[in-house]
N, C-alpha and C positions, 0 to 999 in steps of 0.2 A: 504494499500500500504506499501511496506517496504521502509523505509527511508536510502536506501543505493546508493552510487554511483556506475554508470554503470561501469563493468569491462573494462579495456583497455590492449593492448599489449605494450610493450616496444620494439621499431624497433630502433636499433642503428644507428646513423648517423655519418658520419665524420665531424670533427670540420670545415674544410674548403674545398669549392667547386671551380671548375673553376671560375677564375676572382676574387677570394679573395686573400688577401695577405697572404702568408706563415707565420705562428706562432707558434712557438714551445715553447713559453714562460711557458706554464703549464707543460712542462716536465722537472722534476726535475733530473738533473744530478748529482749524488754524486761525491765527489773528488775522483780522484784516489788514490789508495792505502790505502782506508779507510775500506775496506772489507777484513777482515782476512781470511787467508788460513788455513783451518782446517787439522788435520792429515787424511792420505788417509783411515784409518780405522774407521773414525768417523761413528757412527750410524746415519741413515737418519734422525729419529726424533731430534737428537741433532742439526742439521745444517739447519732446516726448513727456518731460516731467509735469507739464500742464494738464496732461490728462489724469494724473493722479493727485494734483494739488486741489484747492479750492478757491476759485478767485472771488475775493470778497472786497467791497469798498467800504461799506458802513461798518464801524467798529460797535462795541457794546453800548457805546453812549450815543450811536447814530451820527458819529461825524465822518466825513468822507476823508480817507486817507488812502496813500500809495499810488503808484504809478498807474494803476488802472482808473483812478477817478476820472471820469469823463468832464468834470468841471461844467456841469450844466447850470444855467441862469435859473434864478428862482421861478419866473414865468414858465419855463418848460417842466420844472419839478412840479409846479402846481397843476399844470395840464395833465401830467401823468397821475398825480394824485387823484384828481377829479375823475378821470377816466376809470381807474381802479375802484374808486368808490361807487361810480356809477354801475359798473360791471357787477359790483356786489349787490348793489341795491336791485337792479334788474334780476339776478339770479334769484335772490329772496323772493321777489314778488311772483315770478314765474314759477318757482318750487311750489308756493302756496296754492298756485292756479291750478297745478297738477294734482295735487292733493284734494282740491275741491272737485276734480273731475272734468276740469274744463280742458284739459288736453291729456295725451295718453303717456307722455315721456318728458322727462327732462333732465338734464346733467349740468351740475353746478360746478364752478371753478374756484370755489372758495379757497383762499390761502395760496392759490397760484396766478393771481391777477397780474403781478409784475412779469411773468413768463411771457405774456402776449402784450400787454400794453408798453412795456419798457421796449420791446423788440419792435413793434410798430413804430413808435417814435423815432427809433435809430434807423429804420428803413425808410426809404424815399416812397412817395406815394405811388409811383407807378410800378414799384416791385410787386410781383405776385406772390401771394401767400398760399400755401397750401397745408390748411389747417387740420388738426385733429378736432374732436368735438368739445374741447374746453378752451379753446381761444376766442370765445365771443368778444373778450377784450380788444381784438384786433379791429373788428367791425366798429366798436364803440370809439376806440382812438381815431379812426379815420372817418367818424363823424356819421357813420350809417344811422338812420333814423331808428330808435328803439321800438317805435309803433310798427314799423314794417318787420322788424324782427319778431315782435308779438304776434303778428297775424300770420306769419309762417310757423310759428308754434302752434297757433289756434286752427292753422289750415283753413281760414276762412276766404271768403270771396276776395279779400285784398292781399292775400298771400301772394308775394312776387314770384313764387315757384309754383304756384297754381296746385297746391296740393300734392305735388309729386315726390316731395322729400319726408322723410321723417322729421319731426319736431326737432329744433336746434340744428339741424344739418342745412345751414344757411349756404347762400352763394350770391356774390355780387360781383361781376366782372369790373363794373366801374369803380369799385373800392379795392380792387386787386384781391379778392378773397375767392379763391377757387372752391367749387362744390365740395362740401365735406362727404367724405366716404366713410359708410359704416364699417367697412373693412380698412381699418385706417392705415394699414402698411402700404396700401397702394399710393398714398400721398408721396411717398419718398422718391420712387422711381418717376413718378409723374412730375415732380418738381424739378428732378434732374434732367428730364426730357424737355421741360419747358425752358430750363437755363440753357441747355445745349442749343435749342432752337433760337433763343435770343442771341446766343453768340454766334450762331452760324449767319444770321441776318445782319449781324453787325450793329445790334441794337445796345442800349446801355442800361438796360434793366435787368436785375438780378432776380433770383426765386429764393424763397425761404419756405421750410416746411417743418412740422411738429407732429411727433408720434409718442406714444407713452413707452416707459422701458420695456414693457411686456412685449411689444411689437417687435423689438430687436432680435427675438429669438424667430422671427420668420424670415423666410427667403428673400421678400421684397427689400428688406433692410439691406441685406448684402449685395443685392443686385446693384441697388442705388448706389452704395458706396463704391462699388467696382467701377460703374460707368462715370461717377462724379470724379474718381481718381484719373482714371485713363483719359479722360477728355478734358480734364480741368474745366468742368463745368462750374460757371458761376452762380453758385448755390450755397446756402446756409442750411444744415440739415440738424434740428434741435431734437434731441431726446429728453422728454420731460419725465425725469426719475421722480415721481411722487410716491414712490414706495409700494405702491399696490396697483396691480392690474385686475379690474374687477375683484375676485376674491382671492387672487393669487400674488403673494408677495414677490418682491423684486428678486429675492434669491433664486426664483424658478427659472428666470430670464438671465441668470449668470452673475447677479450682483455680488455674491459671496466670493467669486473667484477673481473678478477684476472690475474696475470702474466700466461705464458704458463709454466715457469718453476715450478709453484707451482702445476700443474697437477701431479706432481710426488708424491706429499705428500700423496694423498689418495692410492697410490700403495705401499707405504714404500720404495721409491726409493730417492736418493739424487737429488735434483733440482738445478742447478747453472744457474743463470742469468748473462749474459756475454756482454760486449760492443763488438759487431761483427765487428767493425771498427777498433778495437785496436788488431793489429796483436800479441801483446806479450800476451794480456789476453786471446784470443782465444786459442794460443798455451798452456798456463799455464793451463786452464781449461780442454782442451784435455788430456794433460799430467797427470793431476790429475786422470781424469776419467780412463784413460788407466792403470795407476798403480793399480787403485782400481780393475778393471776388471782382470788384470792379477794375482792379489792376491786371487782371487776367492771370491771377495767380492760383485761382482754382477754388476748391470746395473747402470747408471747414465743419467739422462735427462738434456740436456743443451739447454737453449733458448739463440740464438744468436741475439741480439738486433741490427738491421741494418736498412738500407732503400733501397728500389729498386729504383735506380736512373732512369733507363730506364723504357720502357713499359714492360708488361709481357711477350711479344713476339713481333715479326714484325706484327702479326696480330691485336695487341693493340694499342690504342691511348690514353695515360694517361691523355692527356690535356682535354679529357671528362668527367674526374671525379675527377681531382685534380688540384690545382693551378699549372701552368706550369712551374714555377721556384722553386717548393717546395724542391726539392732535393738539391739546393744549399744552403738551409737554414737549412738543418739537422744538428743538433748542435753537433753531433759525428763526423763530419768531413770526409775526405777521407782516406782510409786505406792506400793507397800508399803514400800520400803526408805525413801522420803522420810518417810512418816508415821511409821515407825519411828524415824527419827532426830530427827524432831520431838518426839515423846514423850520420848525421853532426853533431849533439849536441856531440856525442861521439868522434868526430874528426877522424871518419873511413870512411867518405864519402864527396863529396863536390857537389855543383850544376852543375859543370862541368861535373863531372863523371855521374850524373843523366841524364843530357841532352845527353852524349856520348852513354849512355846505351839506353836510349830511340831510339835514330835513329839506333843504331844497331840492335834492337829487331824489330823495324818497317821495317828494311830492310829484315832481316831473313824471317819474316812473308810474305813480299812481294813475296820474291823469292819462298818461298815454295808454296804459292798461285799460282804463275805463273807456276810452275811445275804441280800442281794439275790441273789447268785449261786446260794445254795443253794436258792431258788425257782425260778431259772431264767434263762437268757440267751436271745439271740435264736435259738441253734440248739439250744437244751436245755429240759428242763422243759415244763410244760403252758403254752400259751398262754391268753390269755382265751378264755372260752367263746363259740362261735359265735353262740349265741343273744344275747350282748349287742349285736350288730349292729342289732338292732331298738330298742335302748334309746338314751334320751338325744337322739332326733331331735325328737320332738314332746312337748310338755308332757304331754299325754295321748295315749296310743297310740291311732291310729285304727283301725278295725275290720279294713281290709284288712292291715295290719301283724300285728295280732294273730291274724289267720287264717293268715298266712304262717308265723309262729312256731309256731303250732300244728301245721302241716302238716310242720315239721320235728321236731315231738316235743319241742320245747324248753319 
C-alpha cells in the first residue's frame, strides 16, 4: 500500500457567518498617502506592487494626503457629494417602492456610491460607460433625469426603454451609458470592443466598464483582458470588489489567493487596487487610467475595494449568509460621510449645509416619484404600446415587420 495522504479539495468559506460578531481585524489597511503615484507612461511590469497595495487619499481625519491627491476644487467635491447623496436618496425611495409592490425588482448601491460618481466625474462626457447594475450614480452624475429612471423601473408608458428591460437596467446613448446586461460579464468584452472601434476610427473617446468580483471567475473577464492587452485598447476595466456576489463571498472567485487587481499582471496590464470608499482615490485612479488610455498606452484594470452594505437585490436576504451588522463594521467607512467630513475640514462645508442638502434631495426624489407613479407603476396605469415591439430593432424597419405591425392595426 502507498503511504500517502488522501487527496482533498480546498473549499473557501467566509470568516464569519450569521450570528457571529463582525470582525475585520485581520484586514490590514495601509495609511493614506503611502502608495506612490507613478508616471502615466510607466510600464506595467514596473508597477506590479500597485496591484497588491491599496491606494488611499483620505486619511483617518479625512484629510487628503499623498501623491495620488487629485487636488480637486471645492465645487467639484460638492458636485460629487451631491451626486452620491442623490443616488442614495433615489435608491432608498425605489427600494420602498419595490417593497410596496410597485415594481418587481430593485438593486441598491448603498456604500458604493463613490465607485460610480467619482469615476463619472473623472471621465469625459463623451466616454462610453459599460456598467453593471450598481452604477446608477453614473447616470445621476451625468444629469440624466431621475424621473426617467423611475419610469424605467416602473415600466410605464414613459419608460424610455419601452418596457423591454428589467427594472434598473437603464440605457442612454446620449449620456454614454451602454445598456446594462443581466449577464454582467458581457460588459467587459463589449467595452473592449467599443474602445478598439474608437481607436480604429481615430476617435478620442475611451470606454470604461464595471463588473463585480464574482464575475472575474467567468471567461468573459479573461477574454476581455486578453484583447485589451494585445490591441492596447483605450479602456478602463473596473472590478468592484464589494466582498459578496449574490450569496457567495469573494473567496469563491479567488480573493483568498490573490487580489483581483493582480489578475492584470499576467496580461501585461497595469493593475491598481483602490479604496473604493475614498472618493478622491477613485477619482485619482480613474484619472490616471484615463490619461494612459488617451495617450495610446492601453488599458488599466482597477480593483475598487468596497463593501456591499445592502442585499444583492430585493430578492436577496444577506442575513442568511453574513452577520447582520457587518456593514457597519467595515473599516473603510461610508463614502458620503468621508467626503462630507473632508469638505468640512477644508472650511467649504458645514453640518447645517449637509442637512439642508439632504432634505432638498429627498424632496426632489419624492416629487419625481410622485410624478412617475401618477403615470403608472408596474401593476397600474398604461404600459408602453404593444406596437413599440417593432421599433428600435433595425435602423430601417424591414418589410416583414412593417407588414406584421400593419396586421396588428398599429
